[in-house]
C-alpha positions in Angstrom: -11.6 -3.5 -24.5 -10.8 -0.3 -26.4 -8.6 -0.9 -29.5 -5.0 0.1 -29.1 -3.6 3.1 -30.9 -0.7 2.7 -33.3 1.5 3.6 -30.4 0.2 0.7 -28.4 -1.8 2.8 -25.9 -5.5 2.6 -25.0 -7.0 5.9 -26.1 -8.2 8.2 -23.4 -6.0 6.9 -20.6 -4.3 9.6 -18.5 -0.9 10.7 -19.6 0.9 9.5 -16.5 -0.5 6.0 -17.1 0.7 6.0 -20.7 4.3 6.8 -19.7 5.0 5.5 -16.3 8.5 7.0 -16.0 7.3 10.5 -16.9 7.3 13.2 -14.3 3.9 14.6 -13.4 2.4 17.1 -11.1 1.0 14.8 -8.5 4.3 14.8 -6.6 3.8 13.7 -3.0 0.2 14.7 -3.0 -1.3 11.3 -3.3 1.0 9.3 -1.1 -1.4 7.9 1.5 0.1 6.8 4.8 -2.0 5.0 7.4 -0.4 4.7 10.8 -1.9 3.6 14.1 -0.1 4.1 17.4 -0.9 3.2 20.9 0.2 3.5 24.5 -2.2 2.5 27.2 -5.1 3.2 24.8 -5.3 3.5 21.1 -4.9 6.8 19.3 -6.0 7.2 15.7 -5.3 10.2 13.4 -8.2 10.7 11.1 -8.5 13.3 8.3 -11.8 12.7 6.6 -12.0 9.2 8.1 -14.1 7.5 10.7 -14.8 9.7 13.7 -17.3 8.0 15.9 -19.2 10.1 18.4 -18.2 8.1 21.5 -14.5 8.8 20.8 -12.7 11.8 22.2 -11.5 14.0 19.4 -8.5 16.4 19.5 -7.6 18.9 16.8 -4.1 18.1 15.6 -1.1 20.3 16.5 0.7 19.8 13.2 2.5 22.8 11.7 0.5 22.2 8.5 -2.7 21.5 10.3 -4.5 24.6 8.8 -4.2 23.3 5.2 -5.0 19.6 5.9 -6.9 19.4 9.3 -6.5 16.2 11.2 -7.9 14.8 14.4 -6.6 12.5 17.1 -9.2 10.0 18.3 -8.7 8.3 21.6 -10.3 4.9 21.8 -10.1 2.4 24.7 -11.2 -0.8 22.9 -9.4 -0.7 19.6 -9.2 1.4 16.4 -9.3 1.1 12.7 -7.5 3.4 10.3 -8.2 3.2 6.6 -8.5 5.5 3.6 -12.3 5.4 3.5 -14.8 6.4 6.1 -17.2 3.6 5.2 -14.5 1.0 5.5 -13.2 2.3 8.8 -16.8 2.1 10.1 -17.2 -1.5 8.9 -13.9 -2.4 10.7 -15.0 -0.7 13.9 -18.3 -2.5 13.8 -16.5 -5.8 13.4 -14.6 -5.0 16.6 -17.8 -4.1 18.4 -19.3 -7.4 17.4 -16.5 -9.2 19.3 -14.1 -9.6 16.4 -10.4 -9.1 16.9 -7.9 -7.1 14.8 -7.6 -9.7 12.1 -11.4 -9.9 11.7 -11.5 -6.1 11.4 -8.6 -6.0 9.0 -10.4 -8.5 6.7 -13.7 -6.7 6.7 -12.0 -3.3 6.2 -9.8 -4.6 3.3 -12.8 -6.2 1.5 -14.6 -2.9 1.9 -11.8 -0.9 0.4 -12.0 -3.3 -2.6 -15.6 -2.3 -3.0 -15.4 1.5 -2.6 -11.8 2.2 -3.7 -11.7 -0.3 -6.5 -9.2 1.9 -8.3 -6.5 0.8 -5.8 -7.5 -2.5 -4.3 -9.8 -5.5 -4.6 -10.3 -9.2 -4.7 -8.7 -9.2 -8.2 -5.4 -8.1 -6.6 -3.1 -9.1 -3.8 -0.9 -7.7 -1.0 0.9 -8.3 2.3 0.0 -8.1 5.9 1.9 -8.0 9.2 0.1 -9.4 12.3 1.1 -8.9 15.9 -0.1 -11.7 18.3 0.0 -10.3 21.8 1.5 -12.2 24.8 -0.7 -14.9 26.1 -1.8 -14.8 29.7 -4.0 -17.5 31.2 -4.3 -19.9 34.2 -2.6 -22.6 32.1 0.2 -20.8 30.4 2.0 -17.5 30.2 3.9 -16.4 27.2 5.6 -13.1 28.0 6.5 -11.9 24.5 4.5 -11.2 21.4 4.8 -13.0 18.1 4.7 -11.2 14.8 3.9 -13.0 11.6 3.5 -12.0 8.0 1.3 -13.2 5.2 2.4 -12.8 1.6 -0.6 -12.9 -0.7 1.1 -11.1 -3.6 -0.1 -11.9 -7.1 2.0 -14.4 -9.0 2.8 -14.7 -12.7 0.8 -17.4 -14.6 2.6 -20.7 -15.4 2.8 -19.8 -19.1 4.7 -16.6 -18.4 8.0 -16.1 -20.1 10.8 -13.6 -19.5 10.5 -11.8 -22.8 6.8 -12.1 -23.4 6.4 -8.3 -23.3 9.3 -7.5 -25.6 8.0 -5.1 -28.3 4.6 -4.9 -26.7 5.2 -3.3 -23.3 1.7 -1.8 -23.3 0.4 -5.3 -22.8 2.2 -5.5 -19.4 0.0 -2.6 -18.2 -3.5 -3.1 -19.8 -5.3 -6.2 -20.9 -5.4 -9.8 -20.0 -1.7 -10.5 -20.5 -1.0 -8.0 -17.6 -3.0 -9.9 -15.0 -1.3 -11.9 -12.3 -3.0 -14.6 -10.3 -5.0 -12.8 -7.6 -4.1 -13.6 -4.0 -6.2 -11.3 -1.8 -8.9 -13.8 -0.9 -6.6 -16.6 -0.2 -4.5 -14.3 2.0 -7.5 -13.0 4.0 -8.8 -16.5 4.4 -5.5 -17.8 5.7 -5.4 -15.0 8.3 -8.9 -15.9 9.3 -8.1 -19.6 9.7 -5.1 -18.8 11.8 -6.3 -16.0 14.0 -9.9 -14.9 13.3 -12.7 -15.1 15.8 -16.0 -14.3 13.9 -17.5 -16.3 11.2 -16.1 -15.7 7.7 -19.6 -14.9 6.4 -20.0 -12.2 9.0 -16.9 -10.4 7.7 -17.8 -10.6 4.0 -21.6 -10.1 4.0 -21.6 -6.4 5.1 -19.5 -5.6 2.1 -21.8 -7.6 -0.3 -24.6 -5.4 1.0 -22.5 -2.2 0.7 -21.7 -3.0 -3.0 -25.3 -2.7 -3.8 -25.0 1.1 -3.5 -23.1 3.9 -1.7 -22.2 7.5 -2.4 -19.3 8.4 -4.6 -16.4 10.0 -2.7 -14.4 13.0 -3.9 -11.4 10.7 -4.5 -13.4 8.2 -6.5 -14.8 11.1 -8.6 -11.3 12.2 -9.3 -10.2 8.8 -10.4 -13.2 8.4 -12.6 -12.5 11.7 -14.3 -8.9 10.6 -15.0 -10.2 7.7 -17.0 -13.1 9.5 -18.6 -12.7 8.1 -22.1 -12.7 4.4 -21.2 -15.4 5.0 -18.6 -17.6 6.4 -21.4 -16.6 3.9 -24.1 -16.1 0.5 -22.5 -19.6 -1.0 -21.9 -18.7 -2.9 -18.7 -17.2 0.2 -17.2 -19.8 2.6 -18.4 -22.5 0.5 -16.7 -21.0 1.2 -13.3 -19.3 4.6 -13.6 -21.4 6.4 -16.2 -24.7 4.6 -16.1 -26.8 7.4 -17.5 -24.2 8.6 -20.0 -22.6 11.0 -17.6 -19.7 10.3 -15.3 -20.7 9.8 -11.7 -19.8 12.8 -9.4 -19.2 13.1 -5.7 -22.5 12.3 -3.8 -24.0 10.3 -6.6 -25.0 6.7 -5.8 -22.8 4.0 -7.4 -23.8 0.4 -7.5 -21.7 -2.7 -8.2 -24.4 -5.3 -8.2 -22.4 -8.0 -10.0 -19.7 -7.7 -7.3 -22.3 -7.8 -4.6 -23.5 -11.2 -5.9 -19.9 -12.4 -6.1 -19.2 -11.4 -2.5 -22.4 -13.0 -1.3 -21.3 -16.3 -2.9 -17.9 -15.9 -1.3 -19.6 -15.2 2.1 -21.7 -18.4 1.8 -19.2 -20.8 0.2 -15.9 -19.4 1.2 -13.0 -17.9 -0.8 -12.4 -21.1 -2.8 -15.5 -20.1 -4.7 -13.3 -17.4 -6.3 -10.7 -19.9 -7.3 -12.8 -22.7 -8.6 -16.3 -23.0 -10.1 -18.5 -20.4 -11.9 -16.8 -17.3 -10.6 -13.4 -18.6 -11.6 -14.7 -19.7 -15.0 -16.1 -16.3 -15.7 -12.9 -14.5 -14.6 -10.7 -16.7 -16.7 -12.9 -16.3 -19.7 -12.6 -12.5 -19.4 -8.8 -12.7 -19.0 -8.3 -14.9 -22.0 -10.8 -12.9 -24.0 -8.6 -9.8 -23.5 -5.3 -11.6 -24.4 -4.4 -13.3 -21.2 -2.7 -16.7 -20.5 -4.0 -17.6 -17.1 -5.5 -21.0 -16.6 -7.7 -22.8 -14.1 -4.6 -24.5 -12.7 -3.0 -21.1 -12.0 -6.0 -20.1 -9.9 -6.4 -23.5 -8.1 -2.7 -23.8 -7.3 -2.2 -20.3 -5.8 -0.7 -20.4 -2.3 0.0 -17.8 0.2 3.2 -17.6 2.3 3.1 -17.4 6.1 6.3 -16.8 8.0 7.7 -14.9 11.0 8.1 -11.2 10.3 11.4 -9.8 9.2 12.8 -8.3 12.4 15.2 -5.4 13.0 16.0 -2.9 15.7 16.2 0.9 15.8 17.6 2.6 18.9 16.3 -0.3 21.1 12.9 -0.5 19.5 11.8 -3.7 17.6 10.8 -3.2 14.0 8.7 -6.0 12.4 8.0 -5.9 8.6 7.5 -8.0 5.6 10.1 -10.0 3.7 11.1 -9.7 0.0 9.6 -9.1 -2.5 8.4 -6.2 -0.4 10.5 -3.2 0.6 10.5 -4.3 4.2 14.3 -5.1 4.0 14.9 -1.6 2.5 13.0 0.1 5.3 15.2 -1.7 7.9 18.3 -0.7 5.9 17.2 3.0 6.0 16.6 2.9 9.7 20.0 1.2 10.2 21.6 4.1 8.4 19.7 6.7 10.3 20.6 5.1 13.6 24.2 6.0 13.0 23.5 9.7 13.4 23.6 10.0 17.2 22.6 13.7 17.1 19.6 13.2 14.8 16.9 13.3 17.5 18.4 16.1 19.5 19.1 18.4 16.6 15.7 18.1 15.1 14.6 19.1 11.6 17.7 21.0 10.5 18.7 21.3 6.9 21.6 18.9 7.5 19.2 16.3 8.9 16.8 16.7 6.0 19.8 16.4 3.6 20.7 13.1 5.4 17.2 11.8 5.0 17.3 12.5 1.2 20.7 10.8 0.9 19.4 7.7 2.8 16.3 7.6 0.6 18.4 7.6 -2.6 20.4 4.4 -1.9 17.5 1.9 -1.4 15.7 2.9 -4.6 18.5 1.4 -6.6 19.6 -1.6 -4.7 19.5 -5.0 -6.3 16.4 -5.7 -4.4 15.1 -8.3 -6.8 18.4 -10.3 -6.6 17.8 -13.2 -4.2 21.6 -13.6 -3.7 21.8 -10.2 -2.0 18.4 -9.5 -0.5 19.3 -11.1 2.9 22.2 -8.6 3.3 20.2 -5.5 2.9 18.5 -5.3 6.4 21.7 -6.1 8.3 23.7 -3.7 10.4 26.8 -4.8 8.5 25.4 -3.7 5.2 24.6 -0.3 6.7 28.2 -0.1 7.9 29.3 -0.7 4.3 27.0 2.0 2.8 27.3 4.7 5.5 30.7 6.0 4.6 29.4 6.9 1.2 26.9 9.4 2.6 28.4 12.9 2.6 27.1 15.7 4.8 28.4 18.5 2.7 26.8 17.8 -0.7 24.8 15.4 -2.8 26.0 13.6 -5.9 25.0 12.8 -9.4 22.9 9.6 -10.0 25.9 7.5 -11.1 27.4 7.9 -7.6 24.7 5.7 -6.1 25.3 2.8 -8.5 21.8 2.7 -9.9 20.8 -0.8 -11.0 17.5 0.2 -12.6 15.0 3.0 -13.1 12.1 3.1 -10.7 8.7 3.6 -12.4 6.0 5.9 -11.1 3.4 3.4 -10.0 0.1 4.2 -8.3 -2.9 2.5 -6.7 -2.5 0.7 -3.4 -4.4 0.9 -0.1 -3.3 0.5 3.5 -5.2 -0.2 6.7 -4.0 -0.5 10.3 -6.0 -2.1 13.1 -5.5 -2.5 16.8 -7.9 -4.4 19.2 -8.3 -4.2 23.0 -6.0 -7.2 23.6 -3.0 -5.7 21.8 -3.4 -7.7 18.5 -2.4 -5.4 15.6 -2.6 -5.7 11.9 -0.9 -3.7 9.2 -2.2 -4.7 5.8 -1.5 -3.3 2.3 -3.4 -4.4 -0.8 -3.2 -3.4 -4.4 -4.2 -3.9 -8.0 -1.0 -2.1 -9.0 -1.8 0.8 -11.4 -5.0 2.7 -11.0 -7.9 0.4 -12.0 -5.4 -2.3 -12.5 -5.3 -3.8 -16.0 -8.5 -2.1 -17.0 -10.0 -5.7 -17.3 -13.4 -5.8 -15.6 -15.4 -9.0 -15.7 -19.0 -7.8 -16.1 -20.4 -11.1 -14.8 -18.6 -11.2 -11.5 -17.8 -7.5 -11.1 -14.1 -8.2 -10.4 -11.5 -5.7 -11.6 -8.2 -7.5 -12.3 -4.7 -6.4 -11.4 -1.9 -5.6 -13.7 1.0 -6.8 -11.5 2.9 -8.0 -14.6 3.6 -4.3 -15.2 6.0 -4.4 -12.3 8.5 -7.0 -13.5 8.9 -5.4 -16.9 9.9 -2.0 -15.4 12.9 -3.2 -13.4 16.1 -5.1 -13.7 16.4 -8.5 -15.3 16.1 -10.3 -12.0 12.5 -9.1 -11.7 11.4 -10.2 -15.2 8.3 -12.4 -15.3 8.7 -16.1 -14.7 6.2 -18.8 -14.0 4.9 -18.4 -10.4 7.1 -15.4 -9.6 6.0 -12.7 -7.2 6.8 -9.2 -8.5 9.0 -6.8 -6.5 6.9 -4.4 -4.4 7.3 -1.1 -2.5 4.7 -2.1 0.1 6.0 -2.2 3.7 3.3 -3.0 6.3 5.2 -2.6 9.5 4.6 -2.9 13.3 6.9 -1.4 15.9 7.3 -2.4 19.6 8.9 -0.2 22.2 12.0 -1.2 24.3 9.7 -3.1 26.7 8.1 -5.2 23.9 4.8 -3.4 24.1 2.9 -2.4 21.0 3.8 1.0 19.7 2.9 1.5 16.0 1.2 -0.2 13.0 2.1 1.7 9.9 2.0 1.4 6.1 1.3 3.6 3.1 0.2 3.7 -0.5 1.8 5.5 -3.4 4.0 3.1 -5.3 7.7 3.8 -5.0 7.0 6.5 -2.4 5.7 4.0 0.1 8.8 3.1 2.1 10.3 6.6 2.0 7.0 7.9 3.5 6.9 5.3 6.3 10.6 6.0 7.0 10.0 9.8 7.3 7.0 9.3 9.6 9.2 7.2 12.0 11.9 10.0 11.8 9.2 12.6 12.6 8.2 10.7 15.7 11.8 10.6 16.8 12.0 14.4 16.4 9.3 14.6 19.0 6.3 15.4 16.8 3.0 14.2 18.1 1.1 11.5 16.3 -0.9 13.8 14.0 2.1 16.0 13.1 4.3 13.0 12.4 2.1 11.8 9.6 0.7 15.1 8.4 4.0 17.0 8.1 5.2 17.3 4.5 7.8 14.9 3.1 10.7 14.8 0.7 11.3 12.3 -2.0 14.2 11.5 -4.4 14.4 8.4 -6.5 17.4 9.6 -8.7 15.3 9.5 -11.9 13.9 12.1 -12.6 16.9 14.0 -11.2 15.1 16.2 -8.7 14.0 16.2 -5.1 10.3 16.6 -4.3 10.0 18.8 -1.3 6.6 19.6 0.2 6.0 23.3 0.4 5.5 23.2 4.1 9.3 23.2 4.5 10.8 26.5 5.6 12.6 28.5 2.8 15.9 28.4 4.7 16.0 24.6 4.6 15.1 24.6 0.9 17.8 27.1 0.1 20.4 25.1 2.1 19.4 21.9 0.3 20.0 23.8 -3.0 23.4 24.9 -1.8 24.2 21.2 -1.1 23.5 20.5 -4.8 19.9 19.3 -4.7 17.7 20.1 -7.6 14.5 21.0 -5.8 10.9 21.0 -6.9 8.2 22.1 -4.5 4.8 20.3 -4.3 1.7 20.5 -2.1 1.1 17.3 -0.4 -2.5 16.5 0.5 -2.1 13.0 1.7 -4.9 11.3 3.5 -3.2 10.2 6.7 -4.3 8.1 9.7 -2.5 7.6 13.0 
C-alpha cells in the first residue's frame, strides 16, 4: 500500500475520492441505469452494449438521441442488459445454451467483476430480485408469479466496533480495515442452487477464460487515469494496469491471470473455495497485512438472506423490490407520493411536475432509513399520506424544512444488470465494491479486489455505524414491475451511489409520461440530495422549465448526462 500523507490520504487518489462530500463536476453523467422491459417479446435498449446481428435494431426516438444514440433491440427468446458488451454477450450465450435468467445473471455478473473491476467483483456484494413465472404443467397450475430477493451485501467483521474509525476516517475508505466480508459468490451460488439450470462450472469458466485477456474499454481507461498515481506506484496494481510502465489505454490488452486462476478454482470446486482454503487464506493475509481485522470465521460464517420481495403498488401495477438495507422501501415511498398527483400522467413534463419530482426526491434522502424501528413504515401508503401535505407546489424550501437526519455522501462504483428469459423469468441484480476500486486492496495471489463497504456506515447517522455482522445501508434498488394483469413488465436498476433510486424513480415517471423505452431511460434527469444545496438538472431540459424551477426557489446547476443506459 502507498503510505498515507499527514492528512490521512493516499497520495495520488482523485479529489472526489479524498473528500466524499465534496461537489464535483461528474454530476449526473455517470449514473448508469439498466432497465429491461417486455410485452409479448423482450425489448432491450443498448447504447454501446450487446447488439447481436439476429436481433432487429431500431434507432431510438429520444429527444436527446443525437447526443447519446441508443437502440431498441427486439428479441423473442430473452435479453441481457449490462454495462459491458462482453458481459451482455456472455449472458446471451448462457441463454442460448439453455440457461435461464438466473444462469445468465450469474455469468453476466461474474463477467462485470472481471472487466469492470472498478465497480464490482467477487470481493464485493450486492442484491438481486428474481421473478419466478407462473407454473403451467399437466400436474399443476400456479397462475401467479413469485418474486424473491437475495441479499448478499457485505457484512462488518465480528471484531468491528462502532467507533473504530474515530480520528482515522480515511481507514474506512482505503486499506484492510475498510473491507467488509464479501458476499457476491455466496449470493450467486444461492440463486443457482434455488433456480439455476446449467452447471455452475459452465457459468464461471467463460469468465475465467476472459480474465486471461481482453481489450480495455473507454470507461476502464478513464477509471485507470483517475487513479494514475497508485496504478504506477503500487506493484500489484502496476502489474495489471501499467505492466510496461505506461497506463493501459482503450484498445490495449489487459490480463488478470491471477483472477483467472481463482475463477477456474471456483468453477471446479464451487464458491466455498473462496471462503475456505488457500484462496481464503491468501485474501485474509492481504487484508490483515493492510490493517484489517477480518478472520477465517468471518468468511466461513457469511450467510445470504433469501426472502419474498418487498411489494408495493403504483396505479394498479405491482412493484417488487429489495428490503432494507437497500433503498427499495424508499423507491416505494416515492412512488406512493407520486401516485397522489392524479394529473401527473396527463399533464406530462411540465415545470410543475418536474418541481414535484424534485420535492419527492428530497424527502427520502434524509429519512431515518437505517433505523429499524421506522423502516417498515416508509413504503406504506399511510406514510405517504403523512408526508404528502408537506410538499408545496408553489416553492421549494431550505434543507431544514425536510428534517435532515444525516448528510448523504457522494459514493460511486456499482453495476447493474437485468435479464429476461423466454419463460418470463426475470432478474434485476446490482453488485458493488462501493467506492471505485473498492478499498484499493488487491491480493496479488488471487487477483481479488476487496470492497470498502465500511466506508458506508461511517458516513451516515449513528444507526448505521459499524457493528459485528451488520450490513451497511445501500442506495441499490434492483426492481421488477408487473402490469395490472400480473404479467412481467420491467426489470430495472442503476448504479451511481446516492443517485440510484432517484434515477430508477424518474425512469418509471418517464414511462408514465408516455415516453418509449429508449427515451424513458435516455432522457436527462434531475437530482437533489439537499447537501450540497443545489439541484442537478441535465442540460436537455428546456430553458423555460429551468427558469420556472429557479422562480420556485431552486438553486440550479446544469450538467451533461452521458449515462450508459439499457432498456
